[in-house]
N, C-alpha and C positions, 0 to 999 in steps of 0.2 A: 503493500499499499504505499502511496506517495506521502511524505511528510506532510504536506499542505492539507491534504484531505484527512489524515488523521488529527492535525490539529483543528480542524474546522468543526471535525463531529465532536472532538473533545470540548471544545468551547461553547457550540450549540447547545449540547446538553447542560454544560456548567450554567450558562446564562439562563435557560429556561427553569432550572432548579433553585438558581440564584432569585428570580423573580418570584417563585412561589415563597421562597424562605424569608423574602422581604416582607410579604404579606403576612407570614405568620409571626414575624418580628414586631409587627405594629400591633398585630391583635393580642397579643400579651398584656398590653396597655387597655386595647378597648375592651376585652373579657374583664379584665380588673374593674374596669368603669361600671361595668353592669352590676358586678357582684359585691364591689365595695360598699360599706355602711356609708350614710350621709356624712359629709363632712372631711372625707378623705379626698386629698387632693391628689391630682394627676401629676406626674413629673415625666415631662417629653425631651428635655434637652439630653439626659443620659443616653436615649436611645440613639442620638447622633454621636455622643462621645464613644458608645461602644462600637460605632461603625469606623471611627478614626477619620471623619469628615466635618467635625464641628466648624474649623475655620472657613470653610466653603460655604457651610449653611449660614454662619453668622453674616458672611458678607453678601449673601443673597437675599436672606429672609431678616435677620436681625433677631428678634423676639421668637423664643421656641415654644410658641404656642401650638395646640393639637393640630390645627388646621394646618399651620405654615409645616410642621414636621410631616405630616402624612402627605402634603403636596410634594415636598422635597424627597420624601423616599418613594412616592408613587408615580409622580408626573412628570418630574423636572428633567429636561432633555440635557440640561447642562450638566446634571450630575450622573456621571457615568453607571453608578449601582442603581438607580430608580427603576421601579418595575419596567417603566415604559423603554429607557435605555437598553435595559437588559433585553428586553425582546426585541428591539430594533437591532442589536448587535447578534441575536441568536438567528434572527430573518436573514442578515448579511451572510452568515457563516453558513447558513442552509441553503442561500442561494448559490454559492461557490462550490457546493456540493451536490447539485440538483441529481447528476448522474448516479449518486452512490444511494442518496435515500430513497424512502418510498414517496409517491405522489401522495399518499394519505398523511405522512408525517408534514410534508409541505403545506398541504391545505389544512391541517389542524393547527401548524404554527401560525399560518396568515390568519386564520379565524382568531386565535388567541390575541395576536398583535393588535388587530381591528379593534377588538373588543375593547382593549384598554386604550387604545388612540381615540375612539369615540368617546369613552369617559371622560379623558384628559381636555377634549375640545368642547365639552358642554359647559354651558355658563353655570349650572347649578353644582353643587358636590353630590357625589354618588352617595347611596346609602352603603356607609363603609362596610358593613359587616357582610352584606349581600355581596358586594364588590371583591371582598378578599375570599369569600368563598368562592365566587366564580374564577378567580385567579387560581385557587389551589385545584380546583377541580378541572381547569384548563391544562394545567401542567401534568396532572395525574393521567388526564387523557391522552397527553403528547407522549408521556412515557409508555403506556399500554400499547399504543399504536406501534411505538418503535418496536417495543418486543414483539408485537405480533407480525409485523410486516417487512422487518428488516432481518436480513442474513445475520445470524449470532456469529459472525466472523472477526476480523481485527477491528474493524471499523464499529461494531457494536460494542466491542470491549472497550476501546477509546472512549465510546460516549458514556459507558459504565463508569468508568474511572472518573471523567469529569464530574458526573452526576453525584457520585458517591463522596468524593473529595469535599464538593460544595457544601453538600449536607451536613456531612461531619463538622466543618468549619461552623455553620450556622446553627447547630445544635449545641456546639461549644457557647456562641455568642448568646443565645437565647437562656442559656444557663447563669452566664453572666449578667445579663439584664436581671435577672432576679437578684443575683448577689448584690448588685451595685444600688439597684433603685426602688425595687418593689418593696422594700420593708423601709416604714418611715423611721423608726427606732430599734434600739436593742430591746426594749421592754415589750414589744409587740411578738418577739420570737416564742411560738408556741401558742398562739391566741387564734380565735376565729379567723381573725384578718389575716395572719401568717397561713394558715391552712387554705383560704381563699386564694392567695396569691399563687401557691404551689399547683392549685388546682387549675387555676388560669393560665399557668405555663405549661402543664401537662395537655391541656386542650390545644394550647397554640402548636404544639408538636404534634397532636393526632395521637396521644399516648395515654390518655385518662383511662379508656376502657381496658387497653391491654395492662396498665399498671395495675388497676384494680383487680385484674383477673390473676395477674402475676402475684401480687403482695397479698391480697385479700386482708389489709387491715388499713385505717385510717391513714390519711395522707401523712407521710413522715418526711421531713426534707433531705435525711440521709439516704432514705430507701428512693426518692425521686431520683436525686444525683446520681446514685449507684445505678439506677434502671437507665437512663438516659446516656451514660456514660459506658457502662460495662455488659450490659444486657448483649447476649451473643445472638438473640432471635428477634429482637425488635428492629424494625428495619431502619427505624431513624436513630438508633444509639450509636455513639461514636464507635465503639468497638465492632458492631456489625458492619458499618460501611468501612471500615479499614480491613476488615477480614475478605469483603466481597471484592473490594478494590485490589486486594493483592492477588485475589484468584485470577481477575480479569488480567492482570499486569503479567502473570506467569502464562495464561492461555496466549498473551501476545507474543512474549518472547521465546515461550518452549523450555523454559529454565525450570528444573524441578522445583516443587514446592519446598521451603525450607534452605534454599541455596540462593544465590544471586549473582549477576552478571553484568551488572550496571548499576549506576549510583542511586536510579529510583528504587529497583529492587531492594538494595540495602535500607534505604532511608524506611520505606514502607515496612518491611521486615522488622526492623528494629522498634518502630511505633507499636506494630502488632503485637510483637514479644512483650514491649513494656506493658501494653494494656492487658495483655493475658494474664501476667502474675501480679498485677496490682490488685489491692483490696480498695473498696471504699474508705476504710479507715486511715490507709495510706496515704489516700488523696485529701482527706481532710486534715491529717496531719500535716501535711505539706501546705495546706491552704487551698481552698477550692478555687478561687480567683487565680492564684500563680499557677496552679495545674491547667487551667483552662487556657490562660495566657499562653503558656508553654505548648499545649496543643496546638493553637492556632500559629504559633511561629512554626511548627514541625510540619503542619499542613502546607503553609506557605513554601517553606522549602520543599516539600515533595512537589508541587505545582512547578516551581522553579526547575526542579530536575526532569519532570516529565518533557518540559520543552527543550532542555539543553541535551536529554539523552535522544529523544525521538524526532525533534522537529529542527532544532539550530543546525545550521550548515557549518561545519568545522573545517578551519583551511587545511589543506594537504601539507 
């Protein structure tokens, strides 16, 4: 497979997944707003802080109100990680590999893009909850169509790696949102408000029902973190994403599992091994935020190694 084609399929899937996860990111606060008792104020600036794009937001919008933050993260064409920008980039990547992807994939991506574009161009604000639900369902539909209509060869596996790395990164960031902003003060730990916030977080990751089936007890912060980081079977947990990404990586290279032949395999294998031998007590002892920050740096490093290993043209 041409490196250009592999790169486009990788980023096509990564951008679609990113659009979905930005919607989930905002839903953490929106769901909490519906569940919180009267008098609890919503904090929106930390959502921008956790993306690392606060200076750009302040330059363009100034005050971090709910409307400004949601418009910035959803419709701002000048912000490269907004939902609209992600889908525009995904569409350009798909256009460059039309001969490789299925026509159904192209049609669904176009429908997804124009749905968001039309919402951005209307004068009135959308019903945000319904809009974000539609974003998530459109992303799920694209992934399902890809699985059902595209040959599961090298291109499909590159797409899987892009989707899974992006999902693992955003799961870490959603957990970080809770760590940073959802709890007003230490005295609220263990209260009904605290439990409502963790429930909002689980719902934003489509994890609430699966968590309750697995844990069979009340919402417990340590158990929630363990489920979203270390569960081997839940599709949005960090460990599940890394396990599946490593599997696709070895299918591409043909290198036996447990060995490595390039820097990407080494980096993914190292992270998979670390997660495989960690306990939630180890993570809490080291600091949840510090651990999540480290995971995000490792995932960024893996993304760079994917490019240098499979895409970059090395001089002779």
